[in-house]
C-alpha atoms as one frame of an Amber mdcrd trajectory, in Angstrom:
protein
 -18.688   4.257   6.381 -19.267   3.114   9.918 -17.331  -0.154  11.026 -20.137
  -2.163  12.542 -20.684  -5.276  14.709 -24.204  -6.768  13.911 -25.977  -9.180
  16.200 -28.861 -10.936  14.622 -31.229 -14.081  15.643 -32.799 -15.357  12.637
 -35.926 -18.070  12.799 -38.512 -19.477  10.172 -36.217 -19.854   7.218 -36.924
 -22.568   4.535 -33.190 -23.621   4.519 -32.821 -24.629   8.678 -29.038 -23.845
   8.397 -29.757 -20.040   8.005 -31.715 -20.202  11.187 -29.997 -18.992  14.508
 -27.944 -16.514  16.106 -24.795 -14.562  14.433 -22.483 -11.974  15.259 -20.042
 -10.594  12.881 -18.297  -7.363  11.627 -19.191  -5.182   8.315 -19.141  -1.722
   6.908 -22.016   0.479   7.134 -22.876   2.836   4.597 -26.019   5.548   5.589
 -27.440   8.207   2.902 -30.201  10.085   4.133 -31.952  12.624   1.498 -34.948
  14.315   3.371 -37.410  11.580   3.980 -35.354   8.654   1.982 -32.769   6.770
   3.345 -30.570   3.782   2.327 -27.882   1.763   4.435 -25.852  -0.422   2.539
 -24.088  -3.394   4.950 -21.238  -5.060   3.362 -19.723  -7.805   4.691 -16.096
  -9.536   4.999 -16.806 -11.645   1.854 -18.196  -8.546  -0.291 -21.802  -9.861
  -0.072 -24.059  -6.913   0.696 -27.696  -5.997   1.987 -29.126  -2.904   0.742
 -32.104  -1.514   2.957 -34.095   1.184   1.718 -37.195   3.128   2.828 -38.999
   6.173   4.333 -37.343   7.827   7.417 -39.274   9.321  10.138 -38.158  11.165
  13.445 -39.328   9.188  16.777 -38.113  11.377  19.614 -34.555  11.811  19.943
 -34.241   8.245  17.454 -34.956   7.470  14.128 -36.623   4.472  12.120 -36.862
   3.674   8.122 -39.485   1.266   6.804 -38.908  -0.438   3.918 -37.638  -3.271
   1.831 -33.971  -4.692   1.284 -32.134  -6.847  -1.063 -29.009  -8.888  -0.661
 -26.495  -9.943  -3.277 -27.306 -13.568  -2.768 -30.952 -13.049  -3.461 -32.736
 -12.453  -0.390 -35.555  -9.836  -0.590 -37.936  -8.589   1.858 -39.428  -6.031
   4.083 -37.884  -4.372   7.233 -38.230  -1.624   9.718 -35.025  -0.226  11.279
 -35.535   1.354  14.192 -34.144   3.077  17.392 -31.841   4.613  15.249 -29.002
   7.054  17.142 -26.591   8.810  15.031 -23.963  10.828  17.477 -20.276  12.208
  15.945 -18.507   9.061  14.965 -21.397   6.638  16.079 -24.260   4.814  15.055
 -26.602   2.108  16.860 -29.925   0.526  15.673 -32.144  -2.112  15.879 -33.944
  -3.819  12.782 -36.836  -6.437  12.334 -36.968  -8.205   8.876 -38.916 -10.613
   6.979 -37.505 -12.436   3.835 -40.387 -12.509   0.982 -38.520 -15.243  -0.862
 -36.531 -17.305   1.820 -39.073 -17.229   4.599 -36.513 -15.764   7.321 -37.458
 -13.446   9.813 -34.540 -11.701  11.596 -34.096  -9.497  14.331 -30.742  -7.486
  14.882 -28.789  -4.999  16.317 -26.099  -2.967  14.924 -23.515  -0.947  16.859
 -20.723   0.745  15.108 -18.451   3.832  14.897 -16.398   6.035  12.283 -12.701
   4.979  12.214 -10.631   8.208  12.518
């Protein structure tokens, strides 16, 4: 697991309280098997979002395109891109669109593996 800081800007949500820019710490688990990748982001309150899709290489960086589901009921499509993984460190950007909450999110992840 990586200890990550996520910064995200969310717009267009049906519930206006969900719109805005947010930052926080979480745990990110990354699983990669061939062309399939899953990332699970678990927050301090034990809620989580699971992002799954097809992995592709984009030069030195990776990308995964697919769907996501969160424990509070939100689901949608997403692309995680500009993924970089060097020893003990992971960075990426994400764009997602909620199919049931109306939210559009742009996010950045930066994380390290604690020693």
